[in-house]
C-alpha positions in Angstrom: -91.1 43.0 -63.1 -88.9 40.8 -65.3 -87.1 44.0 -66.6 -86.1 45.0 -63.1 -84.7 41.6 -62.3 -82.7 41.6 -65.5 -81.3 45.1 -64.8 -80.3 44.2 -61.2 -78.4 41.1 -62.4 -76.6 43.1 -65.1 -75.6 45.8 -62.6 -74.2 43.3 -60.2 -72.1 41.6 -62.9 -70.6 45.0 -64.0 -69.6 46.0 -60.4 -68.1 42.5 -59.9 -66.0 42.9 -63.0 -64.7 46.4 -61.9 -63.7 45.0 -58.5 -61.8 42.1 -60.0 -60.1 44.5 -62.5 -58.9 46.8 -59.6 -57.5 43.8 -57.7 -55.7 42.6 -60.7 -54.1 46.1 -61.2 -52.8 46.2 -57.6 -51.2 42.8 -57.9 -49.5 43.7 -61.1 -48.1 46.9 -59.5 -46.7 45.0 -56.5 -45.1 42.4 -58.8 -43.3 45.1 -60.8 -42.1 46.9 -57.6 -40.7 43.6 -56.3 -39.0 42.9 -59.6 -37.4 46.4 -59.5 -36.0 45.9 -56.0 -34.6 42.6 -57.0 -32.9 44.0 -60.0 -31.4 46.9 -57.9 -30.0 44.4 -55.4 -28.5 42.4 -58.2 -27.1 45.6 -59.7 -25.4 46.6 -56.4 -23.9 43.1 -56.0 -22.6 43.2 -59.6 -21.1 46.7 -59.0 -19.4 45.6 -55.8 -17.9 42.5 -57.6 -16.7 44.7 -60.5 -15.0 47.2 -58.1 -13.4 44.3 -56.2 -12.1 42.7 -59.3 -10.8 46.0 -60.6 -8.9 46.6 -57.4 -7.4 43.1 -57.5 -6.4 43.5 -61.1 -4.9 46.9 -60.4 -2.6 45.4 -57.8 -1.6 42.4 -60.0 -1.3 44.4 -63.2 -1.3 48.2 -62.9 -1.1 48.6 -66.6 -4.5 47.0 -67.1 -6.1 49.9 -65.3 -6.7 53.3 -66.7 -3.8 55.6 -65.7 -5.7 57.8 -63.2 -3.4 59.4 -60.6 -4.6 59.3 -57.0 -4.4 62.6 -55.0 -2.0 62.4 -52.0 -0.1 64.7 -49.6 3.6 64.2 -48.9 6.1 65.4 -46.3 9.9 65.6 -46.9 11.8 63.7 -44.2 14.8 64.8 -42.2 16.6 63.8 -39.1 15.7 65.3 -35.7 16.0 64.8 -32.0 13.6 62.2 -30.7 12.8 61.9 -26.9 10.6 59.5 -25.1 9.1 60.3 -21.7 7.5 58.2 -19.0 4.4 60.2 -17.9 3.2 59.8 -14.3 1.4 61.6 -11.6 3.5 62.7 -8.6 3.1 65.0 -5.6 5.1 67.6 -3.7 6.6 66.7 -0.4 8.7 68.7 2.0 12.2 67.4 3.0 11.7 69.0 6.5 8.5 68.0 8.3 8.4 67.4 12.0 5.8 66.5 14.6 5.9 68.0 18.1 6.5 65.2 20.6 6.9 65.2 24.4 10.3 64.1 25.8 8.6 62.0 28.4 5.6 59.7 28.0 3.2 62.6 27.5 0.4 63.8 29.7 -2.5 66.2 30.1 -2.3 69.4 28.1 -2.4 72.5 30.3 -1.8 75.2 27.5 -1.2 75.4 23.8 0.9 78.4 22.6 0.7 78.1 18.8 -2.1 78.2 16.3 -2.5 76.6 12.9 -0.7 78.6 10.1 1.6 80.4 12.6 5.3 80.7 11.8 7.4 79.1 14.5 11.2 79.0 15.1 13.3 76.1 16.3 13.2 75.8 20.1 10.0 77.8 20.4 7.6 76.6 23.2 4.5 75.0 21.6 2.6 73.6 24.5 2.8 72.7 28.2 1.8 69.5 29.9 0.6 69.1 33.5 3.6 69.3 35.8 1.9 69.3 39.2 3.6 66.0 40.3 7.0 67.3 39.2 6.6 70.6 41.0 5.5 68.8 44.2 8.6 66.6 44.0 10.8 69.7 43.4 9.3 71.4 46.5 10.0 68.3 48.6 13.6 68.0 47.5 14.2 71.7 48.0 13.0 71.4 51.6 15.2 68.4 52.2 18.2 70.1 50.6 17.7 73.2 52.8 17.8 71.0 55.9 20.8 69.1 54.7 22.7 72.3 54.0 21.9 73.6 57.4 23.1 70.4 59.0 26.3 70.5 56.9 27.0 74.1 57.9 26.5 73.2 61.6 28.7 70.2 61.3 31.4 72.2 59.5 31.3 74.8 62.3 31.7 72.1 64.9 34.6 70.6 63.0 36.4 73.9 63.0 36.0 74.0 66.8 37.4 70.4 67.0 34.0 69.1 67.9 32.7 66.0 66.1 34.4 63.7 63.7 35.6 64.0 60.1 33.2 61.1 59.1 30.2 63.2 60.3 31.3 66.1 58.2 31.8 64.0 55.1 28.4 62.3 55.6 26.7 65.8 55.9 28.5 67.0 52.7 27.5 63.8 50.8 23.9 64.3 51.8 23.9 67.8 50.4 25.5 66.6 47.1 23.0 63.8 46.7 20.0 66.1 47.3 21.4 68.7 44.8 21.6 66.0 42.1 18.1 64.9 43.0 16.8 68.4 42.7 18.5 68.8 39.3 16.8 65.6 38.2 13.4 66.8 39.4 13.8 70.1 37.6 14.8 68.3 34.4 11.7 66.1 34.7 9.6 69.2 35.2 11.0 70.8 32.1 10.0 67.8 30.1 6.4 69.0 30.4 7.4 71.8 28.0 7.1 70.7 24.3 9.4 72.7 21.9 9.6 73.0 18.1 12.3 70.8 16.6 12.5 72.9 13.4 11.6 76.3 12.1 8.6 76.5 9.7 4.8 76.8 9.7 2.5 75.1 12.1 0.6 73.4 9.3 -1.6 71.3 11.5 -2.6 71.9 15.2 -5.2 69.4 16.5 -4.3 69.4 20.2 -6.2 71.4 22.8 -6.0 72.1 26.5 -7.5 69.4 28.6 -6.6 66.6 26.1 -4.0 63.8 26.6 -1.0 64.3 24.4 1.6 61.7 23.5 4.0 60.8 20.7 1.3 59.3 18.5 0.9 60.7 15.0 -2.7 59.3 14.8 -3.8 61.3 17.9 -3.8 65.1 18.6 -0.7 66.6 17.1 1.3 69.6 15.9 2.9 69.3 12.5 5.5 71.8 11.4 6.4 72.1 7.7 9.4 73.9 6.3 8.9 74.6 2.6 12.4 75.9 2.0 13.4 72.4 0.8 10.8 70.7 -1.4 10.8 67.6 -3.6 8.5 65.8 -6.0 8.0 62.0 -5.6 6.4 59.6 -8.0 5.9 55.8 -8.2 7.3 54.2 -11.3 6.4 50.7 -12.6 9.2 48.3 -12.1 9.6 47.5 -15.9 11.2 51.0 -16.2 13.8 50.2 -13.5 16.7 49.9 -16.0 15.8 53.1 -17.8 15.7 55.5 -14.9 18.9 56.5 -13.1 20.1 59.3 -10.8 20.5 62.4 -12.9 17.8 61.4 -15.5 16.1 64.7 -16.7 12.6 65.4 -15.5 9.9 67.9 -16.5 7.5 68.8 -13.7 4.2 70.5 -14.7 2.1 72.1 -12.0 -1.5 72.2 -13.4 -2.8 74.5 -10.6 0.0 77.0 -11.4 0.3 76.3 -15.2 4.0 76.2 -14.6 6.8 73.7 -15.7 9.9 73.2 -13.7 13.0 71.3 -15.1 14.8 69.0 -12.6 16.5 65.6 -12.5 16.2 62.4 -10.5 18.0 62.8 -7.2 16.9 59.7 -5.3 15.8 56.2 -6.4 14.4 53.8 -3.9 16.4 50.6 -3.5 13.4 48.2 -3.2 10.2 47.4 -5.2 6.9 47.9 -3.4 5.2 44.5 -3.2 1.7 46.0 -3.5 2.2 48.5 -6.4 5.1 46.7 -8.1 6.8 50.1 -8.5 9.7 52.1 -7.0 9.8 55.6 -5.7 11.9 58.4 -7.3 12.5 61.9 -6.0 13.3 65.1 -7.8 14.3 68.3 -6.0 12.6 71.6 -6.8 13.4 75.1 -5.8 11.6 76.8 -2.9 8.4 78.6 -4.1 5.7 80.2 -1.9 3.1 79.0 -4.4 4.1 75.4 -4.2 2.6 73.4 -1.4 3.2 69.9 0.0 0.8 67.2 -1.4 0.2 69.4 -4.5 -0.4 67.3 -7.7 2.3 67.3 -10.3 2.4 65.8 -13.8 5.8 64.1 -14.1 7.6 63.5 -17.4 10.8 61.4 -17.0 13.1 61.3 -20.0 14.0 57.7 -20.3 15.2 57.6 -24.0 16.8 60.0 -26.4 18.0 59.7 -30.0 19.6 63.0 -31.2 19.7 62.1 -34.9 16.9 60.0 -36.3 14.1 60.0 -38.8 10.7 60.2 -37.3 7.3 59.9 -38.9 3.6 60.3 -37.9 2.5 57.2 -36.0 -0.7 56.8 -38.1 1.1 56.4 -41.5 2.9 53.2 -40.4 0.9 50.2 -41.6 1.4 46.5 -41.1 1.1 43.3 -43.2 2.4 39.8 -42.9 5.9 40.9 -43.6 6.0 43.7 -41.0 5.8 47.5 -40.9 5.7 49.6 -44.0 5.0 53.1 -45.3 4.4 54.6 -48.7 6.8 57.1 -50.3 6.7 59.2 -53.4 9.0 58.0 -56.3 9.8 59.7 -59.6 10.1 57.1 -62.4 10.6 58.8 -65.8 7.7 61.1 -66.4 5.5 59.3 -63.8 5.0 59.8 -60.1 4.2 56.6 -58.3 3.8 55.3 -54.8 6.4 52.8 -53.5 5.9 50.6 -50.5 8.9 50.9 -48.1 9.5 48.4 -45.3 10.7 50.0 -42.1 12.0 49.0 -38.7 10.5 51.2 -36.0 11.6 52.0 -32.5 10.1 54.0 -29.7 7.0 56.1 -30.1 5.9 59.1 -28.1 2.8 61.2 -28.7 2.0 61.1 -32.4 5.5 60.4 -33.6 7.5 57.2 -34.0 11.2 56.8 -34.7 12.3 54.8 -37.8 15.6 53.0 -37.3 15.9 51.8 -40.8 14.1 51.9 -44.2 13.8 55.6 -44.6 16.4 58.3 -45.1 16.6 62.1 -45.0 15.1 63.5 -48.2 12.5 60.8 -48.7 9.0 62.0 -49.6 6.6 60.3 -47.2 3.0 60.0 -48.2 1.0 61.3 -45.2 -2.6 61.6 -46.7 -4.3 59.3 -49.1 -2.0 56.4 -48.2 -4.7 54.1 -46.9 -5.8 52.6 -50.2 -2.6 52.8 -52.2 -0.9 49.9 -53.8 2.7 49.4 -55.0 3.4 51.4 -58.2 0.1 53.3 -58.2 0.1 56.6 -60.1 -0.2 59.5 -57.7 -0.5 63.3 -57.8 0.6 65.6 -55.0 -2.2 67.9 -53.7 -1.3 71.6 -54.0 
C-alpha cells in the first residue's frame, strides 16, 4: 500500500516537470521570434537611412559616390511646326430651313398634300385650310357684281338714247368697279387658305393632319422644309478664347459617324456673349454632302495658335522646382557622359507635346527615360 502511494506521487512529479519544460520551451521560441522581427525592422530602418544619406551625399558631392552610370534614353531635338487647337463639340445646321405658315391667321386643315421625307419645290401647295366662308363671300359678291353690270349696261343703253342723266351712268359704273375690287379681295382672301412651300428642299417634319387647327406656331402642328445644299457647323466657344478666334481661323471638323475630316475656316463669329453659357457662337461652312445631316454631332478643332519654328518636347519630361521648369539633357565632358539640368521657359501645350521658348536648342540631346531620379552631373549611359 505504501509502495503504491509513493509510485503515484513520483509519477505526478515527473508529469508536472515535463509540462513545465514544454511551456518554458514555447516561451523561449516566442521570445526569439519577437527579437528577430525587431532586428529586421531595425535593419530596414538602417538600410533606408543609408540609402537616403547616399542620395544626399551624391547630390552634394558626386565624386564621393562610386562612378556607376545610370541607364537613360535620349532624343535629339530639332525645330518643328507647333499648333494648338481648341477642341469642342459642335453640330451641323442648315442655312436654309423654313416652316410652312399660313398667310392669314390660320384655320382648320382640310387637306395635306405632302408627306414626311418628300422632296418639295418652292411654291408647291403643301396644305389647304377651310375656305367655306371665303367661298360664300365670293359667291355673294359675284351675284352683286352681275346685278351691277346688268344695271350699268341698261343705264348705258338709255344714255345712248338720251334717256337718263350722266350722273346715273357714272354711279352705275362706279358700282361695278367697286364690286370688281371687292371680288378680287374676296378671291385673294380665299387663296390664303392655300399654304405653299417658301423654299425647295425636303419635308423633314410633317406633324399637321386634316381636321387640326393650323397657325404660325412652331410649337404646334407644322411642316418643316430643310435644304441641305448649304450647310454649316456651329459651336459654342468659352469667352476666354474670344481674342484668339477670328474670321478665317482654320478649323478641322471630324464627323465620328462618317469617320471623315473636313477642313474649313471660321465664317461667322457672334457679336455677343451668351449670359448663361458665357460663350460665343462661331460658324464654319461645309460643302453639301448627302451623308451629312442637320443636328449631326461634329468634333471641332479650331487652330488658335501656331509657331512654325520652335523646339517641342514631350510634356512628361518637364519637371518643376522652386526655380521653375527644367529638363535633363545629355552632356559630353571629356571622357564622361553626364546629365545636366537645363532651365526652360515653356509656352503652349497640346496633346503630349509642349513648346519650349528658351533653354533648349536644335541638336540638344534630351533625356526622355530615366530622368525622374537624376541629379546634376550624374554619370549616365545611353540605352542601346
